[in-house]
N, C-alpha and C positions, 0 to 999 in steps of 0.2 A: 615828799610828794607820791602818790600812791600808784600816777603814772611813771613814775621815772624807769630806766631801762636798768635791767643790770651792768651789763658790761657793754659799750659802744666801739666801734673801732675807726679810727679818725684815719683817711686816706685821701693822698691826691697825686693825680697819674703822672703832675709837672714833678713829681722827685724822679721820673725815668730817661729823664734831660738831661742829667747827668751822667755819661759816658766817655771818660778820658780812653782816648787806643793810642797805648805808646808807641804805636806806626807811624802817626799823625805827625807833622813838621809844628814841635811848639818852639817856644821863643828863644831864643839862642840866648847861651850865655854859661858860665861857667858851672851852675846846676846841670844845666844838658847837656854839657859833656859828662858830667861824673855821671848823674844817670845814665849814660849811652854805656857807659865802661862796664859798670855793674851789670846792667841787662845781655850786655853782648857777652860777661863771663858765665853765667847760666845755662846750664846742660838743654834747657829746653827751650823753648817760648814763652816769653812769659807775658802773662795774659792780665790785666788790670784786674784786681779780685773784686774789688768794689762793684757791682756791675747792677743793671736794672734788674736783672734778670731774680735778684735774690727776693726784691717785694714781691714781681710777680708772681714767684712761685709762692709766695705768702698765701697773697690773693688768690690765688689758682686754687689751692689746697682750699679757704674758705670757703668760695663756689661750688667745690666740688662734694665736699664734706661740710654743710652746714651744720653750725651748733646753734640749738634753739635758744631766741635770748639775746643773742647778738646782733647788735647793731649797727647799720654802718653812719658813715656823719663823712660830707668834704671837709679838708683841710683851707689851709688859708694861706700867704705868703706875709711872711714880719716883717715887720717895719724896719728904718735906722734907729727910731727911735726905740725898740724893741730892743733891736740889738746891740746898739749902744750901752744897754745895761750892763753887758760883763764884755764886752769887747772893746777897745780904744777906737777912736775913730779913724785917727790914721792908719787902722788895720784895715777897718772895713773900708774907706777909702780905695786900698788898695787891692782889694777882693772886687771890690763893685767895679773899677778901672777894669777889671779882666770881665767882665759881660762882654760873652760872644768873642772869646777868646780860648784858645788851649795854652796852657803853662804848667812845668813845675812850680811847685812851692814847697816845697820840704826836701831833704835829701831821704826821707824813704817813703819818695816815691809820690806822696800826694802831687796830685792834678786836677787841673779844671777843662772841662771843654767847652764848645761855644753856650750849652745848655746849665753850666753846674752853677752859676750865680742865681739865677732863680731858683734851680732845684732846695740850693741849701737853703732859699730865703724861706720857701716852702716847707720845705722838713721842721724849721726852726719856728715857724708858723702854726705849721700842724699839734706841735705838740702845745706852744698855746694853746687853741682850739680847744687840744681834747681837757688841759685844765680847765679853760673856762667853761666848760660841759658839766664838768664834774663839780665846782666850785657852784655853780647855777643851781645845781641839784637836778639835772635834765638827765644823768647815769649816775649811777654809783661808780662804776670805773670805770676807766678808758684804755685802749692802747693806741695810740699812733705811731704807724707801719710807714716808715718816713726812713729815707737817705737823703745824699750822703750820712751817716751815722754822727756824733759830734761830740764824744767824751772826750776825744785828747785833745782838740781844738784848744787852744790858752787865748787868756786875750789878745794878744796882738803875735798870735802864730797859728798858722795851720799846718795841723800833723795828722798822722794814724789817718788816711784818707775825711779827714775830720774839717769841715771849712768854718765853721758854727757851731756852737757848744750848746744843741739843743736841749735839752734838757737844764741844764745851766741858764738858758732863754728864758724857759718854763718857767722853772724857780723864780726866777728873779722879775719876772709877771705878776704871778701868785702874789709877792711880799710887794709890789710897790702900786698893784691896780685892785686887788682881789681881795685885798685885809686880813690873808695870811700873816700870821706873826714869828710861826714855827716851821722850816719844811722838812725836812728827810727824804736825802737822797738817797738810795740801795745801788747801787753796780755790781750786778752779778757778770757782767762780761769776764773771759777770759784775759782782759787785757786791762791793766790798771787807768785807770780813768782820772789822769795824769792833769789834763785841763781843767776839768769840773774840781778835782781837790785843790788847784791854781785859784781860781775865782774867788772861791768860798772859803779858803785857807785861814781868812782872820773874821769871820761872820761869827759869832755866836749863838745866830737865830735859823741856822743852815748844818744841820749833820751831813755830816757826808761819809759812808760807810761805803767800802769796796772789798771784796772778795775776789780774788784775782790769783794768775800765777806769779810766784815769783819771781824776782830780777836771780839772773839779767835777762830774762824772758821780755820782750818790749812792753811800756816804755823803758824800764829800768825803773820805776819809782815807785813807790806805794810799803817804804818798809813795815814796823811797827812802831818803830819812834817817830812818824810822820803825824804827828794830832793835831796841827794849827798852831797860830802861834798868835798872840795877843789878845784879846775877849774872845778868840774865835779855840784857844787852849782846849785842846779834849772834845771839840766838832765833827775832827778825822780820826776816823777810825777806821785802819785800812787793816787787814786779815791773809796776808803772802801766804801760797799754797803752794806745795810743789807739783811738780810734772805730776800727772798723771792720779790724782785726787780725782773722788767722785761722790758720788750721791750723801755718802757716809758724811764725810766729809764735810760738803757743803751745809749738811741738813744740822750738822751737832754746830759750825759756827752759824746758822741760822737760830738756831734753839739757847744756844752762849750765847753769842752777841750778840746779835739782832735785838733778836726780842728783850733783853734787859735794857739796852743802850735807848731800844725807841721806847720802854716805857717809863725809861729818866726823863727823854727828852721830850713828851708828850707833843706828838706834831700837829699842825691843825691839818696839813699833807704829807702822801708819802707819793715818792714820786721811783720809779725805779729804772733805773740805766738796763734794760734787757737785752742782752746780747748772747747767743747761743753759740760762740764758740767753746765754747765749755763743754759741748757734746764730744764723744769717743770720735766722730765723724770728721771734726775739724784736728782731728790729734795733740789737742793740747790736754784734755783731762778727761775726765771718764766720766762726765756728767747725766744722766740718762733722760726720756722725757718723762718719766713717772718723776724724776730727781728736779727737776725745774719746775712740774706742777706742783710738786710738793711745797717747794719753799713759794712761791708763789700765793700759795693758801695762806701761808706763814704772815706772809707780807696781807693778805687779804684780810686775816684776822685783828692784825695789828691796828689796820685801817679801822674797821668797823671798832676796835676797841678804843681808840684816840679820837677817829676825826671824822664819825657820820660814812663811815666807808671810801671816803674818797680816796683815790687811787690812781694813779696815770700811769700808765709802762709806756717807755718810747725805747723804742727799736734803734740797737746799736749793730754788732758785729754778729759773727755767721756768717760762713762764707762757702760752705756747702747746703746748697739747696736744698736737699730733701731735709737735712738736720733741721735748719733753720725752719722753712714753712712748718716741721712737724712737732717743732720747738716750741713756736706760736701758738700753734693750735692747741696743745696741750695745756699752756698756760689756759688760754682763753675758756676751754671747756670748764675748768677750777671755776673761774670768774666767775662763768656764768650758773653756776649751783653745781656743777658737776660733781661724782663720788673724786673723793683725796686719793688719788696711790700710797702705796709704800714708797719710799726710797730701798734702790736697790745696790745691791755690793755686787759690783760688774763680774759677770761669768760665773755666779754663785748657781741661779737656773738652768744653763745650760749645762754648769757639771751635774746638778741632780739628774737632768732630763736623762744623759748619755751613761748614767750611775745606776736608773731603772733600768733603760734599755739593756744594759750588757749584763744584770746583775745575775742572771739565770745562768753566763757562763763560768761563775768562780764558784759553780757546786756542784758538787757529786750525784745531785737527786737525777734520777732519770726518771722521773715518775710522771714527768711533765710531755 
């Protein structure tokens, strides 16, 4: 289509309704008592890290520093049928029963507030809307700016700040309704996408590739030998990395693992679980904005090679609002046709600059 947009950002303000407050009166029970004990033992006041300000910072930066050729579109709420493709009916019943309530859902402090269920429905539905637009040819690529995140959500368990598995719901919709035969999901969030892996563990038509900080870092899964099972054996690809890994390690993984895997699998659609908590501001890894942008360029090239550019990013983690917003911005600039920066080796530029500044102090030349 000649009028097809290059990249479209999908966003719906209803995702702001998810706002757990640890100081509110959550549902009583053993789990609540355990959480209270954990929080009371902390040296500082703990606040729920997955808050509305995350996506507000992303959208504010996009408004303040607009990117040419980036369009915007609204989201939508996922239906029960769409969610049930990857989650059990009993799990959905439990989550829907908490509409307008506050509750702890998991020992890792996953919680809901009165608006959380609607926000989670919209997060999953907005990921679907992005996929539908890409598959319809309305936009080459899309970025779903959503929350709560999804890649830790398992078929029957909310976990790791995640209620519904947004990227899995979108992938299942692409297969069930939109005619996709093979979907590739790349997860570069610093945490392993255990939920996405579980959902597609034995599915030969979904390739799941995950670059993450190795165990025992949360959630502790994602070892090299976790490769899927049954007919899906080999379509799960885990790349566990040591803490502190930066651009060059990630880019090496992209070139030597992701590219050949995608070339072998030949997907009809590529989805990215795009977390930005591998940036050094989140203290787990050392990926730069240039590193995220370079990885996005690799994925865009793969999408153009195999599936007419059909590529959808779905926001996952990233809890420092500055690095999250600038990380998303750097990816969108590349998707929209901007120049591709070189990955960095953390600290090299600063050392070069300091060396140049101090160079004259280490010579006996007084002519200057």
